[in-house]
C-alpha positions as CSV (number, residue, x, y, z in Angstrom):
1,M,17.6,25.0,24.4
2,E,19.5,24.5,21.3
3,Q,18.7,21.9,18.8
4,Q,20.3,20.5,15.7
5,G,18.7,20.2,12.1
6,K,19.7,19.8,8.4
7,L,19.2,22.9,6.1
8,K,17.0,21.3,4.0
9,F,15.9,24.2,1.4
10,Y,17.6,27.7,1.4
11,N,16.9,30.6,-1.7
12,H,20.0,32.8,-1.8
13,V,17.9,35.5,-3.7
14,K,15.2,35.5,-1.5
15,G,17.5,35.3,1.7
16,Y,15.4,32.2,3.5
17,G,15.4,28.6,4.1
18,F,13.9,26.3,6.3
19,I,16.0,23.7,8.9
20,E,14.4,20.0,8.8
21,R,14.0,18.7,12.3
22,E,13.6,15.5,13.5
23,N,9.9,14.4,14.6
24,A,8.7,17.9,14.3
25,N,8.1,20.7,11.2
26,D,10.4,22.5,9.4
27,I,11.7,25.8,11.0
28,F,12.1,28.9,9.0
29,V,15.8,30.9,8.9
30,H,16.6,34.2,7.5
31,V,19.6,35.4,6.2
32,S,20.0,37.6,8.7
33,E,20.5,34.8,11.4
34,F,23.4,33.7,9.4
35,K,24.9,37.1,8.6
36,K,24.7,37.7,12.8
37,S,26.5,34.2,13.3
38,G,29.1,35.3,11.2
39,I,28.3,32.7,8.4
40,K,29.1,33.5,5.2
41,T,28.6,30.3,2.8
42,V,25.0,29.0,2.9
43,V,24.5,25.4,1.4
44,Q,22.0,23.1,1.3
45,E,22.5,20.0,3.8
46,M,24.6,21.6,6.0
47,V,24.0,20.6,9.7
48,L,23.3,23.3,12.3
49,T,22.6,24.3,16.0
50,Y,20.1,26.5,16.5
51,V,17.4,28.1,18.9
52,I,14.0,28.5,18.3
53,D,12.7,31.8,18.8
54,D,9.3,33.8,18.5
55,H,8.8,36.1,15.6
56,N,5.2,37.3,15.2
57,G,3.5,34.5,16.6
58,K,5.9,32.2,14.1
59,P,8.6,29.7,15.3
60,V,12.4,30.9,13.6
61,A,15.7,29.9,14.3
62,T,18.0,31.8,15.9
63,D,21.6,32.0,17.1
64,I,22.7,29.6,14.2
65,R,26.1,27.4,14.4
66,V,27.5,25.3,11.9
67,V,28.3,21.8,12.8
68,H,29.1,20.3,9.6
69,T,29.0,21.7,5.7
70,P,28.9,18.9,3.0
71,E,31.4,19.0,0.2
């Protein structure tokens, strides 16, 4: 099921970040998921849609799409 959230934090050097979700814990997102989706520019506060997947027992964001990028 697709969900929507805002990129709360992203570390370009380490290649990961967290998406803020309403009424739930933030979810981890790895740079590889942005690359798979063809997203070249990653900025904090961008609004994304994603699917929650399981990676070694922990929730991660996959199938990312950009809804809105702040200017």
